[in-house]
N, CA, C and O atoms as a DFTB+ gen file, in Angstrom:
704 C
 N C O
     1  1       0.850      -1.186       0.224
     2  2      -0.220       0.072      -0.018
     3  2       0.996       1.300      -0.113
     4  3       0.709       2.310      -0.755
     5  1       2.151       1.213       0.437
     6  2       2.892       2.004       0.629
     7  2       3.235       2.777      -0.401
     8  3       3.293       4.005      -0.453
     9  1       3.553       1.644      -1.556
    10  2       3.936       1.908      -2.832
    11  2       2.598       2.474      -3.988
    12  3       2.947       3.018      -5.036
    13  1       1.450       2.330      -3.749
    14  2       0.610       2.698      -4.352
    15  2       0.679       4.143      -4.427
    16  3       0.877       4.828      -3.423
    17  1       0.482       4.749      -5.883
    18  2      -0.007       6.324      -5.895
    19  2      -1.330       6.501      -6.057
    20  3      -1.963       5.504      -6.404
    21  1      -1.994       7.649      -5.875
    22  2      -3.080       7.951      -5.373
    23  2      -3.374       8.948      -6.885
    24  3      -2.534       9.804      -7.162
    25  1      -4.320       8.802      -7.590
    26  2      -4.845       9.498      -8.659
    27  2      -5.129      10.938      -8.405
    28  3      -5.950      11.118      -7.505
    29  1      -4.676      11.956      -8.947
    30  2      -5.070      13.570      -8.715
    31  2      -6.534      13.494      -8.784
    32  3      -6.960      12.842      -9.737
    33  1      -7.334      13.971      -8.052
    34  2      -8.657      13.910      -8.181
    35  2      -8.998      15.564      -9.259
    36  3      -8.499      16.680      -9.117
    37  1      -9.930      15.118     -10.187
    38  2     -10.405      16.028     -11.173
    39  2     -11.292      17.103     -10.436
    40  3     -12.299      16.965      -9.742
    41  1     -10.606      18.181     -10.806
    42  2     -11.306      19.487      -9.985
    43  2     -12.930      19.672     -10.990
    44  3     -12.887      19.660     -12.220
    45  1     -13.882      19.787     -10.437
    46  2     -14.985      20.258     -10.934
    47  2     -14.867      21.872     -11.602
    48  3     -14.301      22.717     -10.909
    49  1     -15.374      22.239     -12.860
    50  2     -15.222      23.328     -13.351
    51  2     -16.781      23.937     -12.943
    52  3     -17.839      23.330     -13.104
    53  1     -16.582      25.526     -12.279
    54  2     -17.405      26.150     -11.576
    55  2     -18.060      27.024     -12.976
    56  3     -17.369      27.608     -13.812
    57  1     -19.316      26.948     -12.972
    58  2     -20.204      27.282     -14.110
    59  2     -21.216      28.401     -13.017
    60  3     -22.108      28.002     -12.269
    61  1     -20.797      29.789     -13.182
    62  2     -22.235      30.663     -13.223
    63  2     -23.191      31.099     -14.134
    64  3     -23.023      31.865     -15.083
    65  1     -24.533      30.369     -13.649
    66  2     -25.914      30.784     -14.445
    67  2     -26.157      32.237     -14.152
    68  3     -26.445      32.739     -13.066
    69  1     -25.989      32.827     -15.323
    70  2     -26.454      34.115     -15.603
    71  2     -27.973      34.410     -15.543
    72  3     -28.400      35.529     -15.256
    73  1     -28.857      33.235     -15.861
    74  2     -30.095      34.145     -16.103
    75  2     -30.789      34.214     -14.928
    76  3     -31.933      34.577     -15.203
    77  1     -30.663      34.051     -13.801
    78  2     -31.282      35.174     -12.626
    79  2     -30.646      36.715     -12.508
    80  3     -31.278      37.694     -12.112
    81  1     -29.379      36.708     -12.902
    82  2     -28.813      37.943     -13.251
    83  2     -29.900      38.838     -14.373
    84  3     -30.599      39.822     -14.130
    85  1     -29.770      38.264     -15.336
    86  2     -30.275      38.970     -16.360
    87  2     -31.704      39.020     -16.126
    88  3     -32.194      40.048     -16.594
    89  1     -32.612      38.183     -15.506
    90  2     -33.972      38.224     -15.229
    91  2     -34.146      39.535     -14.255
    92  3     -35.011      40.380     -14.482
    93  1     -33.171      39.624     -13.070
    94  2     -33.118      40.865     -12.566
    95  2     -33.161      42.169     -13.130
    96  3     -33.932      43.106     -12.920
    97  1     -31.987      42.025     -14.038
    98  2     -31.756      43.504     -14.719
    99  2     -33.061      43.498     -15.615
   100  3     -33.701      44.423     -15.115
   101  1     -33.700      43.073     -16.481
   102  2     -34.322      43.539     -16.668
   103  2     -35.949      43.660     -16.006
   104  3     -36.877      44.165     -16.639
   105  1     -36.046      43.226     -14.943
   106  2     -37.117      43.633     -13.802
   107  2     -36.969      45.083     -13.483
   108  3     -37.900      45.880     -13.595
   109  1     -35.665      45.427     -13.048
   110  2     -35.112      46.627     -12.824
   111  2     -35.438      47.844     -13.945
   112  3     -35.996      48.870     -13.553
   113  1     -35.021      47.658     -15.511
   114  2     -35.250      48.052     -16.200
   115  2     -36.848      48.486     -16.479
   116  3     -37.163      49.645     -16.745
   117  1     -37.799      47.394     -16.379
   118  2     -39.030      47.675     -16.848
   119  2     -39.519      48.421     -15.716
   120  3     -40.434      49.229     -15.877
   121  1     -38.885      48.187     -14.346
   122  2     -39.561      49.254     -12.992
   123  2     -39.179      50.719     -13.259
   124  3     -40.052      51.572     -13.097
   125  1     -37.932      51.086     -13.660
   126  2     -37.514      52.295     -13.845
   127  2     -38.253      52.908     -15.271
   128  3     -38.103      54.103     -15.523
   129  1     -38.992      52.107     -16.117
   130  2     -39.632      52.849     -17.577
   131  2     -40.593      52.869     -16.983
   132  3     -41.186      53.644     -17.733
   133  1     -41.599      52.571     -15.893
   134  2     -43.006      52.350     -15.641
   135  2     -42.783      53.375     -14.452
   136  3     -43.916      53.692     -14.092
   137  1     -42.031      53.908     -13.828
   138  2     -41.862      54.926     -12.695
   139  2     -42.336      56.210     -13.243
   140  3     -42.140      56.560     -14.407
   141  1     -42.904      56.829     -12.442
   142  2     -43.235      58.514     -12.828
   143  2     -42.685      58.913     -11.734
   144  3     -43.248      58.771     -10.649
   145  1     -41.346      59.547     -11.888
   146  2     -40.557      60.379     -11.062
   147  2     -41.462      61.563     -10.502
   148  3     -41.647      61.568      -9.285
   149  1     -41.952      62.404     -11.146
   150  2     -42.720      63.586     -10.486
   151  2     -43.571      62.850      -9.352
   152  3     -43.489      63.322      -8.218
   153  1     -44.299      61.849      -9.540
   154  2     -45.120      61.109      -8.380
   155  2     -44.406      60.845      -7.154
   156  3     -44.736      61.196      -6.021
   157  1     -43.309      60.132      -7.535
   158  2     -42.258      59.596      -6.365
   159  2     -41.806      61.096      -5.697
   160  3     -42.067      61.366      -4.524
   161  1     -41.208      61.883      -6.458
   162  2     -40.442      63.108      -6.051
   163  2     -41.451      63.762      -5.163
   164  3     -40.896      64.133      -4.128
   165  1     -42.820      64.062      -5.185
   166  2     -43.688      64.546      -4.755
   167  2     -43.769      63.872      -3.210
   168  3     -43.692      64.563      -2.194
   169  1     -43.945      62.333      -3.204
   170  2     -44.009      61.660      -2.011
   171  2     -43.079      61.753      -1.011
   172  3     -43.452      61.660       0.159
   173  1     -41.637      61.965      -1.355
   174  2     -40.548      62.220      -0.649
   175  2     -40.661      63.584       0.015
   176  3     -41.037      64.614      -0.546
   177  1     -40.222      63.431       1.504
   178  2     -40.125      64.986       2.027
   179  2     -38.755      65.334       2.243
   180  3     -37.960      64.624       2.859
   181  1     -38.562      66.153       1.858
   182  2     -37.136      66.870       1.683
   183  2     -36.877      68.758       2.581
   184  3     -37.407      69.811       2.228
   185  1     -36.272      68.615       3.304
   186  2     -36.216      70.029       3.718
   187  2     -34.832      70.576       3.067
   188  3     -33.667      70.397       3.422
   189  1     -35.334      71.242       2.085
   190  2     -34.442      71.866       1.075
   191  2     -34.358      73.735       1.487
   192  3     -35.306      74.507       1.635
   193  1     -33.246      73.948       1.558
   194  2     -33.278      75.500       1.522
   195  2     -33.987      76.279       0.448
   196  3     -33.955      75.837      -0.701
   197  1     -34.601      77.355       0.704
   198  2     -35.082      78.255      -0.042
   199  2     -34.018      78.899      -1.179
   200  3     -32.839      79.216      -1.029
   201  1     -34.847      78.969      -2.330
   202  2     -34.005      79.840      -3.367
   203  2     -33.641      81.092      -3.184
   204  3     -34.628      81.708      -3.586
   205  1     -32.811      81.923      -2.815
   206  2     -32.619      83.343      -2.391
   207  2     -31.557      83.755      -3.500
   208  3     -31.265      84.915      -3.792
   209  1     -31.074      82.694      -4.020
   210  2     -29.623      83.412      -4.961
   211  2     -28.850      83.679      -4.046
   212  3     -28.997      83.671      -2.824
   213  1     -27.637      84.024      -4.977
   214  2     -26.340      84.340      -4.591
   215  2     -26.696      86.132      -4.361
   216  3     -26.567      86.715      -3.284
   217  1     -27.085      86.664      -5.447
   218  2     -27.327      88.321      -5.223
   219  2     -28.687      88.843      -4.841
   220  3     -29.561      88.913      -5.704
   221  1     -28.859      89.119      -3.918
   222  2     -30.074      89.721      -3.531
   223  2     -30.820      91.246      -4.147
   224  3     -31.982      91.562      -3.890
   225  1     -30.025      91.939      -4.858
   226  2     -30.106      93.047      -5.578
   227  2     -30.990      92.629      -6.823
   228  3     -31.000      91.524      -7.365
   229  1     -31.596      93.546      -7.100
   230  2     -32.353      93.523      -8.339
   231  2     -31.283      93.439      -9.888
   232  3     -30.268      94.128      -9.984
   233  1     -31.647      92.686     -10.758
   234  2     -30.793      92.781     -11.987
   235  2     -30.979      94.255     -12.666
   236  3     -31.967      94.902     -12.321
   237  1     -30.266      94.693     -13.414
   238  2     -29.934      95.628     -14.414
   239  2     -30.235      95.276     -15.556
   240  3     -29.450      94.521     -16.131
   241  1     -31.316      95.658     -16.163
   242  2     -31.427      94.943     -17.791
   243  2     -30.546      95.816     -18.543
   244  3     -30.450      97.034     -18.391
   245  1     -29.852      95.026     -19.442
   246  2     -28.512      95.133     -20.281
   247  2     -29.771      95.379     -21.830
   248  3     -30.881      94.917     -22.093
   249  1     -28.987      96.174     -22.407
   250  2     -29.826      96.413     -23.831
   251  2     -28.698      95.428     -24.774
   252  3     -27.498      95.493     -24.508
   253  1     -29.109      94.692     -25.678
   254  2     -28.331      93.663     -26.497
   255  2     -28.274      93.777     -27.869
   256  3     -29.143      94.554     -28.265
   257  1     -27.558      93.286     -28.807
   258  2     -28.102      93.489     -30.317
   259  2     -28.376      92.138     -30.722
   260  3     -27.600      91.195     -30.570
   261  1     -29.756      92.079     -31.353
   262  2     -29.853      90.543     -31.726
   263  2     -29.528      90.618     -33.268
   264  3     -29.918      91.569     -33.945
   265  1     -28.831      89.623     -33.767
   266  2     -28.725      89.285     -35.129
   267  2     -29.110      87.814     -35.509
   268  3     -28.772      86.846     -34.827
   269  1     -29.783      87.741     -36.563
   270  2     -30.029      86.801     -37.073
   271  2     -29.975      86.299     -38.496
   272  3     -30.312      87.038     -39.421
   273  1     -29.572      85.098     -38.689
   274  2     -28.876      84.679     -39.980
   275  2     -29.949      83.929     -40.482
   276  3     -30.629      83.166     -39.795
   277  1     -30.137      84.193     -41.945
   278  2     -31.276      83.354     -42.840
   279  2     -30.606      83.123     -43.696
   280  3     -29.704      83.922     -43.947
   281  1     -30.797      81.711     -44.653
   282  2     -30.475      81.312     -45.611
   283  2     -31.553      82.023     -46.717
   284  3     -32.776      82.062     -46.582
   285  1     -30.827      82.529     -47.755
   286  2     -31.686      83.003     -48.939
   287  2     -31.761      81.956     -49.720
   288  3     -32.815      81.329     -49.831
   289  1     -30.602      81.612     -50.398
   290  2     -30.232      80.592     -51.466
   291  2     -28.919      79.434     -50.740
   292  3     -27.870      79.750     -50.178
   293  1     -29.512      77.971     -51.041
   294  2     -28.622      76.933     -50.181
   295  2     -27.362      76.819     -51.229
   296  3     -26.221      76.676     -50.790
   297  1     -27.623      76.887     -52.597
   298  2     -26.320      76.761     -53.596
   299  2     -26.255      75.522     -54.198
   300  3     -27.089      74.618     -54.140
   301  1     -25.186      75.550     -54.787
   302  2     -24.802      74.076     -55.407
   303  2     -23.497      73.345     -54.599
   304  3     -22.454      73.991     -54.710
   305  1     -23.426      72.441     -54.025
   306  2     -22.576      71.106     -53.614
   307  2     -21.979      71.063     -54.465
   308  3     -22.588      70.765     -55.492
   309  1     -20.399      71.332     -54.601
   310  2     -19.451      71.130     -55.504
   311  2     -18.151      70.584     -54.581
   312  3     -17.689      71.267     -53.667
   313  1     -17.650      69.315     -54.932
   314  2     -16.703      68.785     -54.400
   315  2     -15.555      69.475     -54.203
   316  3     -15.068      70.084     -55.155
   317  1     -15.045      69.490     -53.160
   318  2     -13.489      70.260     -52.683
   319  2     -12.420      69.799     -53.570
   320  3     -12.085      68.625     -53.724
   321  1     -11.793      71.077     -54.280
   322  2     -10.879      70.456     -55.227
   323  2      -9.452      70.202     -54.481
   324  3      -8.430      69.869     -55.081
   325  1      -9.517      70.347     -53.526
   326  2      -8.314      69.909     -52.414
   327  2      -8.229      68.569     -52.504
   328  3      -7.140      68.051     -52.254
   329  1      -9.234      67.834     -52.838
   330  2      -8.925      66.657     -52.667
   331  2      -9.859      66.168     -51.362
   332  3     -10.396      65.060     -51.383
   333  1     -10.019      67.136     -50.155
   334  2     -10.578      66.537     -49.050
   335  2     -12.100      66.306     -49.432
   336  3     -12.776      66.780     -50.345
   337  1     -12.451      65.275     -48.259
   338  2     -13.817      65.011     -48.209
   339  2     -14.871      65.829     -47.670
   340  3     -15.380      65.629     -46.567
   341  1     -15.151      66.639     -48.363
   342  2     -15.945      67.679     -48.322
   343  2     -16.155      68.301     -49.204
   344  3     -15.346      68.198     -50.127
   345  1     -17.506      69.398     -49.404
   346  2     -17.967      69.984     -50.371
   347  2     -17.959      71.326     -50.227
   348  3     -18.166      71.703     -49.073
   349  1     -17.807      72.055     -50.933
   350  2     -17.862      73.460     -51.372
   351  2     -19.415      74.381     -51.653
   352  3     -19.943      73.843     -52.627
   353  1     -19.903      75.025     -51.375
   354  2     -21.414      75.568     -51.335
   355  2     -20.837      76.723     -52.546
   356  3     -20.063      77.656     -52.335
   357  1     -21.405      76.378     -53.709
   358  2     -21.393      77.748     -55.117
   359  2     -22.574      78.154     -55.068
   360  3     -23.607      77.488     -55.125
   361  1     -22.398      79.604     -54.926
   362  2     -24.104      80.106     -55.067
   363  2     -24.931      80.357     -53.630
   364  3     -26.057      80.852     -53.580
   365  1     -24.179      79.934     -52.520
   366  2     -25.093      79.996     -51.162
   367  2     -25.004      81.150     -50.594
   368  3     -23.929      81.642     -50.250
   369  1     -26.297      81.776     -50.416
   370  2     -26.118      83.222     -49.907
   371  2     -27.289      83.071     -48.676
   372  3     -28.128      82.226     -48.364
   373  1     -26.827      84.441     -48.148
   374  2     -27.281      84.424     -46.687
   375  2     -27.680      86.141     -46.729
   376  3     -27.111      87.102     -47.246
   377  1     -29.156      85.978     -45.783
   378  2     -29.030      87.699     -45.256
   379  2     -29.241      87.811     -43.983
   380  3     -29.854      86.940     -43.366
   381  1     -28.730      88.976     -43.370
   382  2     -28.797      89.115     -42.191
   383  2     -29.335      90.153     -41.539
   384  3     -29.223      91.247     -42.091
   385  1     -29.920      90.097     -40.456
   386  2     -30.952      90.912     -39.608
   387  2     -30.237      91.414     -38.432
   388  3     -29.744      90.644     -37.609
   389  1     -30.164      92.813     -38.326
   390  2     -29.809      93.620     -36.827
   391  2     -31.344      94.088     -36.669
   392  3     -31.918      94.952     -37.332
   393  1     -31.938      93.180     -35.466
   394  2     -33.133      93.586     -34.795
   395  2     -34.005      93.307     -36.391
   396  3     -33.811      92.374     -37.170
   397  1     -34.751      94.174     -36.497
   398  2     -35.921      94.006     -37.766
   399  2     -35.247      94.343     -39.007
   400  3     -35.712      93.987     -40.089
   401  1     -34.021      95.106     -38.888
   402  2     -33.620      95.328     -40.091
   403  2     -32.822      94.449     -41.095
   404  3     -31.842      94.001     -40.499
   405  1     -32.857      94.059     -42.286
   406  2     -32.454      93.115     -43.051
   407  2     -30.959      93.583     -43.776
   408  3     -30.946      94.811     -43.858
   409  1     -29.941      93.086     -44.218
   410  2     -29.012      93.399     -44.959
   411  2     -28.582      92.196     -45.471
   412  3     -28.516      91.145     -44.833
   413  1     -28.117      92.450     -47.304
   414  2     -27.828      91.420     -47.968
   415  2     -26.384      91.734     -48.617
   416  3     -25.802      91.062     -49.469
   417  1     -26.022      92.739     -48.093
   418  2     -24.227      92.806     -48.427
   419  2     -23.609      93.176     -47.223
   420  3     -24.065      93.872     -46.315
   421  1     -22.003      92.368     -47.371
   422  2     -21.396      92.497     -46.006
   423  2     -21.071      93.574     -45.496
   424  3     -20.967      93.759     -44.283
   425  1     -20.821      94.626     -46.601
   426  2     -20.054      95.973     -46.176
   427  2     -20.789      96.876     -45.456
   428  3     -20.309      97.708     -44.686
   429  1     -22.491      96.648     -45.816
   430  2     -22.865      97.717     -45.126
   431  2     -23.776      96.828     -43.614
   432  3     -24.471      97.386     -42.764
   433  1     -23.486      95.516     -43.706
   434  2     -23.820      94.646     -42.474
   435  2     -22.446      95.148     -41.237
   436  3     -22.596      95.421     -40.046
   437  1     -21.288      95.132     -41.968
   438  2     -20.246      95.587     -41.311
   439  2     -20.107      96.996     -40.646
   440  3     -19.847      97.256     -39.471
   441  1     -20.346      97.841     -41.699
   442  2     -20.577      99.135     -41.068
   443  2     -21.616      99.255     -39.805
   444  3     -21.191      99.731     -38.752
   445  1     -22.674      98.921     -39.887
   446  2     -23.830      98.902     -38.885
   447  2     -22.825      98.170     -37.557
   448  3     -22.899      98.739     -36.467
   449  1     -22.176      97.290     -37.639
   450  2     -21.655      96.546     -36.455
   451  2     -20.645      97.421     -36.146
   452  3     -20.292      97.251     -34.979
   453  1     -20.001      98.332     -36.736
   454  2     -18.710      99.116     -36.206
   455  2     -19.493     100.209     -35.750
   456  3     -19.077     100.689     -34.695
   457  1     -20.742     100.871     -36.345
   458  2     -21.523     102.089     -35.839
   459  2     -22.122     101.446     -34.457
   460  3     -22.022     102.332     -33.608
   461  1     -22.574     100.532     -34.006
   462  2     -23.162      99.597     -32.846
   463  2     -22.000      99.382     -31.709
   464  3     -22.157      99.465     -30.491
   465  1     -20.955      99.124     -32.326
   466  2     -20.159      98.801     -31.144
   467  2     -19.357     100.254     -30.511
   468  3     -18.597     100.322     -29.546
   469  1     -19.707     101.071     -31.192
   470  2     -19.097     102.641     -30.596
   471  2     -20.180     102.991     -29.424
   472  3     -19.918     103.657     -28.423
   473  1     -21.534     102.376     -29.763
   474  2     -22.250     102.615     -28.304
   475  2     -22.179     101.962     -27.040
   476  3     -22.930     100.992     -26.932
   477  1     -21.299     102.309     -25.819
   478  2     -21.366     101.609     -24.608
   479  2     -22.044     101.971     -23.845
   480  3     -22.444     103.122     -23.669
   481  1     -22.343     100.754     -23.105
   482  2     -23.038     100.888     -21.511
   483  2     -22.193     100.489     -20.604
   484  3     -21.097      99.935     -20.686
   485  1     -22.837     100.838     -19.726
   486  2     -22.409     100.487     -18.196
   487  2     -22.362      99.238     -17.673
   488  3     -23.468      98.905     -17.248
   489  1     -21.379      98.274     -17.512
   490  2     -21.844      96.716     -16.939
   491  2     -21.910      96.774     -15.610
   492  3     -20.797      96.975     -15.124
   493  1     -22.742      96.683     -14.850
   494  2     -22.694      96.462     -13.478
   495  2     -21.781      95.338     -12.769
   496  3     -21.309      95.459     -11.638
   497  1     -21.635      94.385     -13.495
   498  2     -20.891      93.188     -12.997
   499  2     -19.343      93.435     -13.009
   500  3     -18.593      92.983     -12.144
   501  1     -18.890      94.283     -14.196
   502  2     -17.192      94.764     -14.281
   503  2     -16.958      95.925     -13.787
   504  3     -15.830      96.294     -13.461
   505  1     -18.073      96.670     -13.672
   506  2     -18.057      98.258     -13.301
   507  2     -17.309      99.057     -14.391
   508  3     -16.615     100.039     -14.127
   509  1     -17.502      98.556     -15.663
   510  2     -16.996      99.414     -16.889
   511  2     -17.760      99.529     -18.009
   512  3     -18.688      98.725     -18.105
   513  1     -17.610     100.309     -18.863
   514  2     -18.169     100.811     -19.835
   515  2     -17.641      99.266     -20.925
   516  3     -16.630      98.577     -21.065
   517  1     -18.999      99.329     -21.476
   518  2     -18.542      98.064     -22.743
   519  2     -19.606      98.212     -23.768
   520  3     -20.561      98.982     -23.678
   521  1     -19.316      97.284     -24.898
   522  2     -20.006      97.434     -26.021
   523  2     -21.306      96.695     -25.504
   524  3     -21.261      96.154     -24.399
   525  1     -22.259      96.658     -26.127
   526  2     -23.438      95.906     -26.001
   527  2     -23.124      94.190     -26.259
   528  3     -22.162      93.748     -26.887
   529  1     -24.022      93.517     -25.710
   530  2     -23.302      92.401     -25.801
   531  2     -24.428      91.890     -27.176
   532  3     -25.540      92.377     -27.375
   533  1     -23.792      90.836     -27.967
   534  2     -24.590      90.287     -29.226
   535  2     -25.382      88.779     -28.953
   536  3     -24.944      87.937     -28.169
   537  1     -26.337      88.656     -29.571
   538  2     -26.772      87.031     -29.647
   539  2     -27.238      86.861     -30.691
   540  3     -28.212      87.461     -31.147
   541  1     -26.517      85.900     -31.287
   542  2     -26.644      85.252     -32.767
   543  2     -27.727      84.184     -32.697
   544  3     -27.606      83.288     -31.862
   545  1     -28.846      84.218     -33.566
   546  2     -29.692      83.396     -33.919
   547  2     -29.675      83.028     -35.386
   548  3     -29.602      83.883     -36.269
   549  1     -29.753      81.557     -35.650
   550  2     -29.788      81.138     -37.048
   551  2     -30.887      80.475     -37.497
   552  3     -31.747      80.035     -36.734
   553  1     -30.920      80.375     -38.636
   554  2     -32.271      79.775     -39.556
   555  2     -31.757      78.555     -39.801
   556  3     -30.675      78.110     -39.419
   557  1     -32.887      77.846     -40.696
   558  2     -32.646      76.702     -41.085
   559  2     -31.536      76.701     -42.128
   560  3     -31.285      77.898     -42.270
   561  1     -30.800      76.065     -42.869
   562  2     -29.743      75.954     -43.852
   563  2     -28.481      76.891     -43.552
   564  3     -27.677      77.176     -44.440
   565  1     -28.361      77.370     -42.172
   566  2     -27.181      78.489     -42.226
   567  2     -26.103      77.422     -41.623
   568  3     -26.374      76.576     -40.770
   569  1     -24.907      77.612     -42.192
   570  2     -24.038      76.634     -42.464
   571  2     -22.867      77.581     -40.936
   572  3     -23.122      78.680     -40.444
   573  1     -22.020      76.926     -40.675
   574  2     -20.872      77.022     -39.814
   575  2     -20.261      78.220     -40.261
   576  3     -20.182      79.181     -39.495
   577  1     -19.888      78.261     -41.237
   578  2     -19.046      79.102     -42.150
   579  2     -20.024      80.594     -42.053
   580  3     -19.485      81.644     -41.705
   581  1     -21.132      80.548     -42.314
   582  2     -22.023      81.646     -42.282
   583  2     -21.814      82.394     -40.582
   584  3     -21.598      83.592     -40.401
   585  1     -21.920      81.542     -39.680
   586  2     -21.835      81.999     -38.217
   587  2     -20.549      82.327     -37.752
   588  3     -20.482      82.934     -36.683
   589  1     -19.437      82.018     -38.398
   590  2     -17.900      82.102     -37.816
   591  2     -17.563      83.558     -38.628
   592  3     -16.747      84.370     -38.192
   593  1     -18.350      83.752     -39.915
   594  2     -17.846      84.975     -40.397
   595  2     -18.711      86.066     -39.616
   596  3     -18.116      87.140     -39.533
   597  1     -19.783      86.049     -39.115
   598  2     -20.447      86.911     -38.465
   599  2     -19.702      87.236     -37.204
   600  3     -19.593      88.404     -36.833
   601  1     -19.064      85.997     -36.379
   602  2     -18.375      86.297     -35.291
   603  2     -17.365      87.203     -35.434
   604  3     -17.239      88.195     -34.716
   605  1     -16.353      86.783     -36.691
   606  2     -15.303      87.487     -36.849
   607  2     -15.667      88.635     -36.812
   608  3     -15.479      89.297     -35.791
   609  1     -16.288      89.174     -37.929
   610  2     -16.881      90.584     -38.068
   611  2     -17.188      91.398     -36.666
   612  3     -16.680      92.461     -36.307
   613  1     -18.073      90.670     -36.043
   614  2     -18.418      91.262     -34.503
   615  2     -16.985      91.478     -33.739
   616  3     -16.837      92.596     -33.246
   617  1     -16.010      90.627     -33.596
   618  2     -15.102      90.739     -33.072
   619  2     -13.830      91.822     -33.720
   620  3     -12.910      92.257     -33.027
   621  1     -14.009      92.103     -35.083
   622  2     -13.282      93.029     -35.403
   623  2     -13.908      94.468     -35.346
   624  3     -13.163      95.447     -35.383
   625  1     -15.289      94.606     -35.254
   626  2     -16.035      95.479     -34.972
   627  2     -15.825      95.989     -33.457
   628  3     -15.994      97.184     -33.211
   629  1     -15.555      95.324     -32.711
   630  2     -15.286      96.273     -31.148
   631  2     -16.021      94.827     -30.102
   632  3     -15.572      94.575     -28.983
   633  1     -17.071      94.101     -30.680
   634  2     -17.827      93.449     -29.395
   635  2     -16.859      92.562     -28.987
   636  3     -15.824      92.178     -29.531
   637  1     -17.416      92.282     -27.852
   638  2     -16.629      91.487     -26.513
   639  2     -17.650      90.194     -26.219
   640  3     -17.258      89.029     -26.154
   641  1     -18.862      90.572     -26.074
   642  2     -19.362      89.235     -25.326
   643  2     -20.723      88.854     -26.605
   644  3     -21.596      89.601     -27.047
   645  1     -20.431      87.426     -26.905
   646  2     -21.288      87.027     -27.864
   647  2     -21.802      85.922     -27.455
   648  3     -21.061      85.099     -26.918
   649  1     -23.036      85.683     -27.599
   650  2     -23.728      84.537     -27.002
   651  2     -24.697      83.936     -28.303
   652  3     -24.747      84.521     -29.385
   653  1     -25.422      82.722     -28.021
   654  2     -26.079      82.215     -29.273
   655  2     -27.640      81.849     -28.998
   656  3     -27.749      81.061     -28.059
   657  1     -28.589      82.145     -29.454
   658  2     -29.821      82.160     -29.108
   659  2     -30.289      80.927     -29.936
   660  3     -29.501      80.422     -30.735
   661  1     -31.611      80.399     -29.767
   662  2     -32.326      79.347     -30.264
   663  2     -32.149      79.263     -31.892
   664  3     -32.459      80.308     -32.463
   665  1     -31.757      78.324     -32.631
   666  2     -31.819      78.253     -34.106
   667  2     -33.250      77.702     -34.699
   668  3     -34.252      77.257     -34.140
   669  1     -32.941      77.905     -35.941
   670  2     -34.377      77.592     -36.863
   671  2     -34.495      76.301     -37.144
   672  3     -35.438      75.886     -37.818
   673  1     -33.554      75.517     -36.662
   674  2     -33.843      74.039     -37.109
   675  2     -33.076      73.371     -37.826
   676  3     -32.347      74.123     -38.473
   677  1     -32.882      72.259     -38.031
   678  2     -32.010      72.051     -39.189
   679  2     -32.606      71.763     -40.742
   680  3     -33.781      71.416     -40.858
   681  1     -31.847      71.903     -41.793
   682  2     -32.296      72.014     -43.007
   683  2     -32.901      70.382     -43.422
   684  3     -32.412      69.323     -43.026
   685  1     -33.782      70.506     -44.091
   686  2     -34.306      68.692     -44.391
   687  2     -33.499      68.477     -45.527
   688  3     -33.067      69.286     -46.348
   689  1     -33.337      66.964     -45.420
   690  2     -32.360      66.453     -46.287
   691  2     -33.075      66.399     -47.758
   692  3     -34.231      65.978     -47.823
   693  1     -32.415      66.808     -48.895
   694  2     -33.227      66.733     -49.927
   695  2     -33.601      68.077     -50.572
   696  3     -33.619      68.401     -51.760
   697  1     -33.929      68.851     -49.321
   698  2     -34.287      70.124     -49.578
   699  2     -33.655      71.215     -49.823
   700  3     -32.853      71.399     -48.907
   701  1     -33.601      72.145     -50.697
   702  2     -31.987      73.164     -51.053
   703  2     -32.847      74.521     -50.932
   704  3     -32.299      75.613     -51.080
């Protein structure tokens, strides 16, 4: 008996059954999809601080300049001659509105920007006189190039604060 070798026992391979884990995941998913958070939120009591804000003084209204860009003509998409995987718009035209006043040529639009940039107002936050802020709003079919041109012209004219308003949506595919 002393000379006998024992055979090594084979180890059983441990397998995990993932079915219960998947069942729980789907149940949680269905639970959160069906849950109405507004109802749940109203049932939970919370002692939240009252919203008084950081500054208790009234906000001073500031005059701003609204610029709207609208597409007049989409133009024709031509492959870029540099070989890049992009297109150039030939004949693409836009119209700019400063308030209700429309502009079709770049020179008169830029002249008005220069004139408006000279009108300064007192900024309560910085305690300095600054040009009024600009808000740029775009219509459907306006390209990034159209918007960046307006930003560049506003900066050259002397404007410092430029914000963006809601756009008019995207251009529908196939519609020019």
